ZAMARGU-4260 file (C-alpha; in steps of 0.2 Angstrom, whole numbers, plus 5000, padded with zeros to 4 digits):
<rodrens>
0) 5000/5000/5000 | 5007/5017/4995 | 5013/5027/5010 | 5018/5013/5021 | 5013/5013/5039
5) 5007/5031/5037 | 4993/5025/5026 | 4978/5017/5035 | 4976/5005/5021 | 4992/4996/5026
10) 4983/4990/5041 | 4971/4980/5030 | 4985/4974/5019 | 4995/4968/5034 | 4979/4958/5040
15) 4978/4950/5023 | 4996/4946/5023 | 4995/4938/5041 | 4979/4928/5035 | 4989/4920/5021
20) 5004/4916/5032 | 4993/4909/5046 | 4983/4898/5033 | 4999/4892/5024 | 5010/4889/5039
25) 4999/4888/5054 | 5001/4870/5056 | 5020/4871/5055 | 5023/4887/5066 | 5019/4887/5084
30) 5024/4905/5089 | 5021/4920/5079 | 5029/4937/5081 | 5019/4950/5070 | 5030/4966/5070
35) 5048/4965/5077 | 5056/4981/5084 | 5042/4992/5081 | 5049/5004/5094 | 5065/5006/5084
40) 5055/5010/5068 | 5045/5023/5078 | 5058/5031/5089 | 5073/5030/5077 | 5065/5032/5060
45) 5076/5045/5055 | 5092/5035/5059 | 5084/5020/5050 | 5079/5029/5035 | 5060/5026/5037
50) 5055/5044/5041 | 5052/5056/5027 | 5063/5071/5031 | 5051/5083/5022 | 5036/5080/5033
55) 5028/5095/5041 | 5025/5087/5058 | 5036/5072/5059 | 5031/5068/5077 | 5013/5067/5073
60) 5017/5056/5058 | 5027/5044/5069 | 5013/5043/5081 | 5001/5039/5067 | 5012/5025/5060
65) 5014/5018/5078 | 4995/5018/5079 | 4993/5009/5063 | 5006/4996/5067 | 4997/4993/5084
70) 4980/4991/5075 | 4988/4979/5062 | 4995/4968/5075 | 4979/4967/5085 | 4969/4963/5069
75) 4982/4949/5065 | 4981/4941/5082 | 4962/4940/5081 | 4962/4930/5065
</rodrens>
């Protein structure tokens, strides 16, 4: 989805992705980790290159991305 975690549509894309993985590998995988190191992506986005330096309000954008990731994980875990 265009815009990555800034775009709310990525939540639905992640849910579909998780659904495919659970269906295909659910019998083989006992423990799942949905998003690894979310805090690094959010707190250190500029160092990792995941934060657009041209944003008007980068802090607001990071909180929005964090929110979208949390929703995506919650939706995936309810499948």
